[in-house]
N, C-alpha and C positions, 0 to 999 in steps of 0.2 A: 376669414381672406387666409389664413394660415393654414387654415387647412385645405383649401383650392391648390395651395404650392405643394403640401405633402401629397394631395393624390397627384399631381402631375410628377412630381420627384419619383414616384412607384412607379406610374407607368412607364416614366423612361430611363430606369435602374437599369443598365447593362444586364444582359440574359448572358446566363452559361451557353454558348451554341455549341459546344463540343456534340460530334457526332458518334454517338455509343451503339450505334445498330451492327450487327455483327458481319465480320468481314469471313472471307470466303480465299483461301489460295488458286491462284490460277498461275500457271506460265504460260507466256508466247511463245505459241507455235513457231514464230518468225526468227524471234532475237533468244531467247531464252529469258526474259526477264520476267522474275518473279512476282506479282501481280496479289495485293489484297481485296476483293471486290464485295462489294454488296449487292445482295439481289435487287433486282432491279423490280420496280411497281407490279410488271407483269406476273412475276417469281411468287411477290407476296401474296398473288391473287389467283394463285395456282396454274399459270402458264407458265413453262417452264422455258423462257428465252427471253435475251437481253444482247443488247449489243453496249459496243464502245472500244475506244483506241487505246492502243498499248503504251505505257508512259515512256516506255526506250526507244521503239522502232517508228513511234504513231502510225501501225499499222491499225486497221480498222478492223473489228472481231467480233463474232460471234460467241456467243455464251450460253451456256446451258448449266444449269446445278446440278451436278453427281450427288445424290443423295446417299451412296453408301459411301462414299469416300469423304462427302460433305466439303466438298472442294470445287471449281468451277471448271468444267472441260472449253477449253477456249480453241477456234479454227478461223483463221483467214474469211474476213466473211464471204470473198468473191467466190472461196470452195463452198461454204454453204449454199449460196444462190447455185453452185454449178449440182452440189447433193440433191438437192430439191425438188430442182428440174429435173434430174435424172429418175426421181420417184415418180414424177406427175407422167413424165415422159413412158414410163415403163407401165404405169397404171392404166394408160391411155391406151395401150397395145394389148393389155387383158382386158380393157373394155371392149375394143373392137373384136377381139376375139370371141366374145360371150361369157366373162368371168367376173362380169360387175366392173365396178369401180373403185378405190379407196378416197379417191380425192374428189370424186364425181359432184359432189355436193359443195365443194370446199369452194368453188370459187363466184 
């Protein structure tokens, strides 16, 4: 019977939950706060994109990992959406002129 209690005690023992993932520096483009950010799950599987909020000003940010600097590049999420939409608009114009389309099969 004592063995059962020992097993239960081992299963419920406190676990060290310190997060040991590497963090990368990023500067909020809105308030200038220095943030230290882990890679997103998408980044870990090879898709260089992530998002989150600044701890200073609470701005919602788009994040991309800069491999050369080993830092996160941050921009306000609404600016990211505008930039991506501009790419799609330019691509649609190029496609209508017969130059093909980069984002043609992306939707």
